[in-house]
C-alpha positions as CSV (number, residue, x, y, z in Angstrom):
1,X,-42.0,83.4,219.3
2,X,-44.9,85.1,221.1
3,X,-45.0,85.4,224.9
4,X,-47.9,82.6,225.0
5,X,-45.7,79.9,223.3
6,X,-42.8,81.0,226.0
7,X,-44.6,80.5,228.5
8,X,-46.0,76.9,227.2
9,X,-41.9,75.9,226.4
10,X,-41.5,76.8,229.8
11,X,-44.1,74.8,231.5
12,X,-42.6,71.8,229.2
13,X,-39.0,72.9,230.7
14,X,-39.7,72.9,234.0
15,X,-41.8,69.3,233.9
16,X,-39.1,67.8,232.3
17,X,-36.9,69.3,235.1
18,X,-39.0,68.1,237.7
19,X,-38.8,64.6,236.7
20,X,-35.4,64.7,235.9
21,X,-35.2,65.9,240.1
22,X,-37.1,63.3,240.8
23,X,-35.7,59.9,238.8
24,X,-32.5,61.9,240.5
25,X,-33.6,61.5,243.8
26,X,-34.9,58.0,242.8
27,X,-31.2,56.7,241.8
28,X,-29.7,59.2,245.0
29,X,-32.2,56.8,247.5
30,X,-31.6,53.6,245.4
31,X,-27.9,53.6,245.9
32,X,-28.1,54.3,249.4
33,X,-30.5,51.4,249.1
34,X,-33.7,53.0,250.3
35,X,-35.9,53.7,247.0
36,X,-38.4,56.1,247.6
37,X,-37.0,57.7,251.2
38,X,-37.1,60.9,250.0
39,X,-40.8,61.1,248.5
40,X,-41.9,59.5,250.8
41,X,-40.4,61.4,253.9
42,X,-41.7,64.9,251.7
43,X,-44.9,63.8,251.1
44,X,-45.3,61.9,254.8
45,X,-44.1,65.3,256.6
46,X,-46.7,66.9,254.3
47,X,-49.7,65.0,254.6
48,X,-48.7,62.7,257.7
49,X,-46.9,59.4,258.1
50,X,-47.6,56.9,255.5
51,X,-46.6,53.6,254.1
52,X,-42.8,53.5,254.5
53,X,-42.5,50.0,253.9
54,X,-44.7,47.8,251.8
55,X,-46.2,44.9,254.3
56,X,-49.0,43.2,252.3
57,X,-49.6,40.6,255.1
58,X,-52.4,42.5,256.6
59,X,-54.9,44.8,255.7
60,X,-53.1,47.9,257.3
61,X,-50.2,46.9,255.7
62,X,-52.1,47.3,252.4
63,X,-53.7,50.2,253.5
64,X,-50.5,52.1,254.6
65,X,-49.1,51.0,251.1
66,X,-51.9,52.7,249.3
67,X,-51.8,55.9,251.5
68,X,-48.1,55.7,250.7
69,X,-48.8,55.4,246.9
70,X,-51.2,58.1,247.3
71,X,-48.6,60.5,249.1
72,X,-46.3,60.9,246.5
73,X,-48.6,60.6,243.6
74,X,-49.9,64.1,245.3
75,X,-46.3,64.8,245.4
76,X,-45.1,64.3,242.2
77,X,-48.6,66.5,240.8
78,X,-47.4,69.4,243.1
79,X,-43.6,68.8,242.3
80,X,-44.8,69.3,238.6
81,X,-46.8,72.4,238.9
82,X,-44.4,74.2,240.8
83,X,-41.5,73.8,238.2
84,X,-43.7,73.9,235.6
85,X,-44.6,77.6,236.5
86,X,-40.4,77.9,237.4
87,X,-40.4,77.2,234.3
88,X,-42.8,79.5,232.9
89,X,-41.1,82.2,235.0
90,X,-37.7,81.7,233.3
91,X,-39.2,81.7,229.9
92,X,-40.3,85.1,230.2
93,X,-37.5,86.7,232.2
94,X,-35.3,85.7,229.9
95,X,-34.4,85.8,226.2
96,X,-33.2,81.9,225.6
97,X,-32.2,82.3,222.3
98,X,-28.8,83.9,222.9
99,X,-26.2,81.7,224.0
100,X,-24.2,82.4,226.9
101,X,-24.5,84.1,230.3
102,X,-24.5,82.0,232.7
103,X,-26.2,84.2,235.3
104,X,-29.9,83.1,234.0
105,X,-28.5,79.3,235.1
106,X,-27.8,81.5,238.1
107,X,-31.2,82.7,238.2
108,X,-32.6,79.6,237.5
109,X,-31.2,77.6,240.0
110,X,-32.1,79.8,242.5
111,X,-35.8,79.0,241.1
112,X,-35.5,76.0,240.8
113,X,-34.0,75.3,244.2
114,X,-37.6,77.9,245.5
115,X,-39.7,75.3,243.3
116,X,-38.5,72.7,245.3
117,X,-38.7,74.1,249.2
118,X,-42.2,75.6,247.7
119,X,-43.0,72.2,247.5
120,X,-41.7,70.8,250.8
121,X,-43.4,73.6,252.3
122,X,-46.9,72.6,252.0
123,X,-45.6,70.8,255.6
124,X,-45.0,73.8,257.7
125,X,-42.0,72.0,258.6
126,X,-38.3,72.4,256.6
127,X,-37.3,69.1,259.2
128,X,-37.5,66.0,256.7
129,X,-35.3,67.8,254.2
130,X,-32.3,66.7,257.0
131,X,-32.8,63.3,256.3
132,X,-32.1,63.9,252.7
133,X,-29.3,66.2,253.4
134,X,-27.9,69.9,252.1
135,X,-25.6,68.5,249.2
136,X,-27.7,66.2,247.9
137,X,-30.5,68.5,247.4
138,X,-28.5,71.6,245.8
139,X,-26.3,69.0,243.7
140,X,-29.8,67.7,242.0
141,X,-31.2,70.8,242.4
142,X,-28.6,72.2,240.4
143,X,-29.0,69.4,238.3
144,X,-32.2,70.4,237.5
145,X,-31.2,73.8,236.6
146,X,-29.2,72.6,234.0
147,X,-32.0,70.5,232.8
148,X,-34.4,73.7,232.4
149,X,-32.4,76.2,231.3
150,X,-30.9,74.0,228.4
151,X,-34.5,72.7,227.3
152,X,-35.7,76.6,227.3
153,X,-31.7,77.3,225.1
154,X,-32.9,74.7,223.0
155,X,-36.3,75.0,222.2
156,X,-35.4,79.2,221.6
157,X,-32.8,78.5,219.2
158,X,-33.9,79.6,215.7
159,X,-35.1,77.1,213.0
160,X,-32.7,77.0,209.7
161,X,-34.7,77.3,206.8
162,X,-35.3,74.9,204.1
163,X,-32.4,76.3,202.1
164,X,-29.6,75.9,205.0
165,X,-31.2,72.4,205.5
166,X,-30.3,71.5,201.1
167,X,-27.0,73.0,201.5
């Protein structure tokens, strides 16, 4: 596999890990009965307060809702790009065709956490993360790292020959 193919597979795995992370935060927020709370807090910290509650009864409420949607969309795109870069780094740093080695997963977990904090760093303040909590951030980033590492391992596995498939 060429370096370019490895980079492409890394970007794909990173994007899948980013989506996994965002879905996990949505489930986490829904369990706490505040869906979209994490993306609204993070995007609000980076781009100013938005429509935290959907209010269609007034023009300002509708504008606030549209602004909140725009903030979440922008944060999501930055998040996808950041994790794609993390995936490219992980794909180029390690040979994923060999099984084992938990050290790779640890490095990917650190890269994923750095990617998450890099996404949040556009706010110049990490205070917004206090409302989310440290343990959920670590746990969900470990989940994303596992997805990223698993995706890279999966696409790096050798493909069996046609003769082996027939047997």
